[in-house]
Each structure stands twice: as C-alpha cells, then as structure tokens.
C-alpha positions, 0 to 999 in steps of 0.5 A: 758224551762219555764217548766223546770225552774218551776219544779226547782222552785217547788223543790227549793223554793229559785229559785222563787226569780230569776224566770224571767218569773214570774212578782212578782219575786224578779229579775223581780220586782227589778232588770230587771226593774231597769236595764232599768233605770240603762242603761238610767241613765248610758247613761245620766251620760255619756252624762253629763260627755261628756258635762262637758268634752266639757265645761272644754276643752272650759274653758281651751282653753279660759284660755290659750288664756287669759294667752297668752293675760296676758303674752303679756300685761305683756311683753308690760307693761315691755317694757313700764316701760323700756321706761319710765325708759329710758325717765327718764334717758334721761331727767336727761341727758338733765338736766345735759347737760343743766347745763353743757352747762350753766357752759361752756357758763359762763366759755367761757364768762369769758375767752372772757372777760379776753382775751378782757381786755388782748387785750386792755392792749396789744394794749395800750402797743403797742401804747406806744411803737410806741410813744417811737419809734417815739421819738427815732431817729435811726442813719443810718451808714455813711459808706457803708457796707463791701463786702465779700472778693473775693476768690483767683483766681484759678490756672488751669493747662494744663490738666484742663479746665476752667469752662465756666463762668471764661474764660478770655475775650480779651480786646483791649490791648490784641491783641497787645501782642501775647500770647506765644505758648506753645509746642515743636519746 
C-alpha cells in the first residue's frame, strides 16, 4: 500500500500533505500526533466534568439539607412567635382579670358594709318594737270562743243504714221502754 500511495504522491504532490507514512508530512506532524494529545485532553475534560458534576450534586444535596433545616427552623420560629403572642395575650388577660377581681372585691366589701349597716338599723328597730310591745298590755277575751254550729241530725229511712259511728246507744232508761216493732201482723 505504501508503494501505491508513494506513486500517487509523485503524480499528485498535494497528497504529500496527507501521507501518514512520512514523518515530515503535514498530517503526521500536526494532526496524528495531536490526536493523541486531543484524546488525552478529552479524557481529562470528561474526568473534570464528572468531578464537577459530583461536586455540584454534593453541593445541591447539602443545599437541600440546609433548606430543610432553614424551613424547620422557620417553622419553629413561627411557633415560638405564636407562643410569645399567646403568652402576651395570657398576661393581658391575667392583668384584666386581676383588675376585675379588685373591682369585684371592692364592690362586695361595699355591699357587705351596706348590709351590715342595714342589719344594725333593722335590729335597732326590732329592739324598739319589742320595747313598745312590752309596754302595751294585750287584753284577753273574757268569754269563751264560740263553737261551730252542729249540723242538723240526718234522717234515715227503712232502706238506708246508718253509718257505723252514728248508731244510737242504749242507755239505762231505754230498756224500760220497748221499741215499737215495725212490720205486718
């Protein structure tokens, strides 16, 4: 093959530039020697890209962890702020309740004082009334109280029986007189 290529290079001098068997040819001096260098550079470039990609992934992972930590801390901060606000509200309610309790206590003390003065006034009036009642002589009636009138005696016929509590009892004089017999002869 080299012989054939040599014959061609003699006929066409431009082919001397692409003769790979000649060390001084353009392709051998500038391209093929540089291809090894280019391949090595490509390998180094891909190794650098792979390492850069690895570093970028590690940075993204740490950024995600940091963002999760920041979100967690923000949530905790929000909860802390809510608790702080509730604590402030609770303290305000306690202060209001204490003020209301003081007012209620004062009102109850005033009412107790009023009731005690009214009680003292009422007891004094009762004592005065007892003194007046002791001075007054109440007369009792000289005649006995009237009894309620007795109801008229009931009349019972032949066919009605008397109630058990109202039967006549026979006295000592009654056996001497005989009761008339009713009936047919």
